[in-house]
C-alpha positions in Angstrom: 129.1 112.7 82.8 128.0 115.8 84.6 130.0 116.7 87.8 126.8 117.0 89.9 125.7 113.5 88.7 129.2 112.1 89.6 128.9 113.6 93.2 125.4 112.1 93.5 126.6 108.7 92.2 129.5 108.6 94.7 127.2 109.6 97.5 124.7 106.8 96.6 127.5 104.3 96.7 128.7 105.6 100.1 125.2 105.5 101.5 124.8 101.9 100.5 127.9 101.1 102.5 126.7 103.2 105.5 123.2 101.6 105.3 124.4 97.9 105.2 124.5 97.7 109.0 121.1 99.3 109.4 119.6 97.0 106.8 120.8 94.0 108.6 119.6 95.3 111.9 116.3 96.3 110.3 115.7 92.8 109.0 116.0 91.4 112.5 112.4 92.4 113.1 111.2 89.6 110.9 113.0 87.0 113.0 113.3 88.5 116.5 110.8 88.8 119.3 108.3 91.5 118.4 105.6 92.6 120.8 103.5 94.2 118.1 103.7 94.2 114.3 101.2 96.4 112.5 99.3 95.1 109.5 98.8 98.1 107.2 99.7 99.1 103.7 101.9 101.7 105.3 104.4 98.9 106.1 105.3 98.5 102.5 104.1 101.3 100.3 106.2 104.3 101.5 109.5 102.4 101.6 108.9 100.7 98.2 108.0 104.0 96.6 111.2 105.6 98.0 113.2 102.7 96.7 111.6 103.1 93.3 112.5 106.9 93.3 116.1 105.9 94.2 116.2 103.4 91.2 114.8 106.0 88.9 117.5 108.4 90.1 120.3 105.9 89.6 119.1 105.4 86.1 118.8 109.1 85.6 122.5 109.6 86.6 123.4 108.3 83.1 121.3 110.5 80.8 121.0 109.0 77.3 120.1 112.1 75.5 117.1 112.6 77.8 118.2 115.9 79.2 121.0 118.3 78.6 122.2 120.2 81.7 122.7 123.9 80.9 124.8 126.4 83.0 121.6 128.2 84.0 120.4 125.0 85.7 123.2 125.2 88.2 121.4 128.0 90.2 119.0 125.3 91.5 121.0 122.1 90.9 123.9 123.2 93.2 121.7 124.1 96.2 119.7 120.9 95.6 122.7 118.7 95.6 124.0 120.3 98.8 120.6 119.8 100.5 120.6 116.2 99.2 124.1 115.4 100.6 123.3 116.9 104.0 119.9 115.3 104.4 121.0 111.9 103.2 123.7 111.7 105.9 121.4 113.1 108.5 119.1 110.3 107.7 121.8 107.7 108.3 122.5 109.4 111.7 118.8 109.3 112.5 118.5 105.6 112.1 121.7 104.9 114.0 120.3 107.0 116.9 117.5 104.5 117.1 119.9 101.7 117.9 118.2 98.4 118.7 114.8 100.1 118.2 115.4 100.5 114.4 113.4 98.5 112.0 112.3 98.9 108.5 108.8 97.8 109.6 106.4 99.4 111.9 107.0 97.2 115.0 107.3 97.4 118.8 110.0 95.1 120.1 109.7 93.4 123.5 112.6 95.6 124.8 111.5 98.7 122.9 112.5 102.1 124.3 111.2 105.6 123.4 114.2 107.4 121.8 114.3 111.0 122.8 117.9 112.0 122.0 119.8 113.4 119.0 117.6 114.4 116.2 114.7 112.9 118.1 114.9 115.6 120.7 113.4 118.1 118.3 111.4 116.0 115.9 109.6 112.6 116.2 110.0 111.4 112.7 113.4 112.7 111.3 113.8 109.7 109.0 110.6 110.4 107.1 111.2 114.1 106.9 114.7 113.5 105.7 113.6 110.9 103.2 111.1 113.4 101.7 113.6 116.2 101.6 116.4 114.0 100.2 114.1 112.7 97.4 112.9 116.2 96.5 116.4 117.5 96.5 117.7 114.6 94.5 114.9 114.9 91.9 115.7 118.7 91.5 119.5 118.1 91.4 119.0 115.6 88.6 116.1 117.5 86.9 114.4 114.1 87.0 110.9 114.8 85.8 110.2 111.1 85.6 110.7 110.6 89.4 108.9 113.8 90.4 105.3 112.4 90.4 106.5 109.5 92.6 108.2 111.8 95.0 105.0 113.9 95.3 103.1 110.6 95.9 105.4 109.5 98.7 104.9 112.6 100.7 101.4 111.9 102.0 102.3 108.2 102.5 105.2 109.1 104.8 103.0 111.6 106.7 100.4 108.8 107.2 103.1 106.3 108.3 104.5 108.8 110.8 101.0 109.5 112.1 100.3 105.8 112.5 103.6 105.4 114.4 102.6 108.2 116.7 99.4 106.4 117.6 101.4 103.1 118.2 103.9 104.9 120.4 101.0 106.6 122.3 99.5 103.2 123.0 102.9 101.6 124.0 104.3 104.5 126.1 101.2 106.5 127.1 102.7 108.9 129.7 106.2 109.2 128.3 105.0 109.7 124.8 102.6 112.5 125.8 105.5 114.4 127.5 107.8 113.7 124.5 105.1 114.8 122.0 104.6 118.1 123.9 108.4 118.9 123.5 108.9 117.9 119.8 107.6 118.5 116.3 105.8 115.9 114.3 107.8 116.0 111.1 109.0 119.6 111.2 110.9 120.8 114.3 108.7 122.3 117.0 105.5 122.1 114.8 102.8 119.5 115.6 
């Protein structure tokens, strides 16, 4: 197997381990006290699409004659795998920074707080930005042309989901969110 694919495979396994706690915590929103749960296709579509991209990438780790990696591919595969590794772990950090506010759904808990520390000091939706960058970098590192259209399709969905969450936070924390919004970027630091 290709060394870059091995690195990616090991990272995917490590990420599953790191995300187990977050997944358990994220599932609590289905059984805990929730003040508001949004009913929109944005609840399911972006996460399912990202999961599908991950599954395609895992399958693509084991090329069955589909693609031959050439030395000239390394000039974009190596930077892509470095970006993938960094962003995938930053994404883990971003959900851990949310603490008890983390959910895989778009919800407002009864004890919800507006998180403004860590990565959230400079960007309001680091998880979505990092998910997009991670998926793009993973697709490039694997030269996964099958996943590429799905990665492109998930970009506007994550932007719409982030915009929807901004509106929800604006309703929930009107004054605090307005101040927070003026100091942070939407999905890119200091922009929007």
